[in-house]
N, C-alpha and C positions, 0 to 999 in steps of 0.2 A: 101408537107411536113407538112404544118400546119394542114391539114385535118387529117393526121395520129395522130397528137398530140391530137386534139380534140376528135377523136374517142377513143383513149386510155383513156382520161379523162372521157368520157361518160361510158366506160366499168368499170373503177375503181369506179365511182360514183354508178353505178348499183350494183356492188359487195358490196360496203359499205352499200347501202340500203338493200340489200338482207340479209346481216349479222345482221344489226341493227334492222330491223323491228320486229322480234320476241321478242327482248329484251325491246323494248319501250312499255310502258303501258299508253295509253291515257285515260283509264277508271279510273285510280287512281286519287285521288284528290290532290290539293295543288301543291307543287313545282315539284313533279314528273311528273305530267301531263303537267305543264308549260314547263319543260325542254324537254319532248318528243315532244310536239307540236312545240316548237321553233327549235329543232334539225331537225325535218322533214321539216319545212318551209325552213330553210337554205339549207338543202340537195337538196330540189326540186328547189331552186333558182340556185344552182350550176349546177344541171342537165339541167335546162332550158337554162341557159347562154351558156353552152357548146354545147347544141343542136343547138341553134341559130347560134353560131359561126361556127359550123360544116356545117350547111345547107346554110349559106349565105356568106361564104368567097368567094371573087372574085378570078377568075382564072387569073393569070398574063400571059400576052402574051409577047413573046420575040419579041422585036423590033430590027431589024438589026442595029448595030453600037451604041447601047445604053448600052453596057456592063459596066463592072467596069471601063474600060478605054475607053472613047469615041474615035471615029475615028479621031477627029481633036485635041485631047489633047496629049501633050507630057508627057512622063513619068518623074515624079519629083524624084530627088534623094537628099538625105541629105548628106551634107558634114560635117564631124566632124574634126575640127582642134583643136589640143590640145596637 
């Protein structure tokens, strides 16, 4: 389930980069180039972080009897008096 979320984030980041790259001008001077460079740097950090999370998430293995309610646990109930 988490892999699907990371894949969605990767695709959204790719679309965002695809749309923004023609608009960013690194050749300009001053604040415009600083903004474009910092925006690209942060976008690539987001892409790299999501790619690492997508590639290196551990697969959970189901262990018998370790569900939400263990095999030796009793179900707790709340009693409201009032």
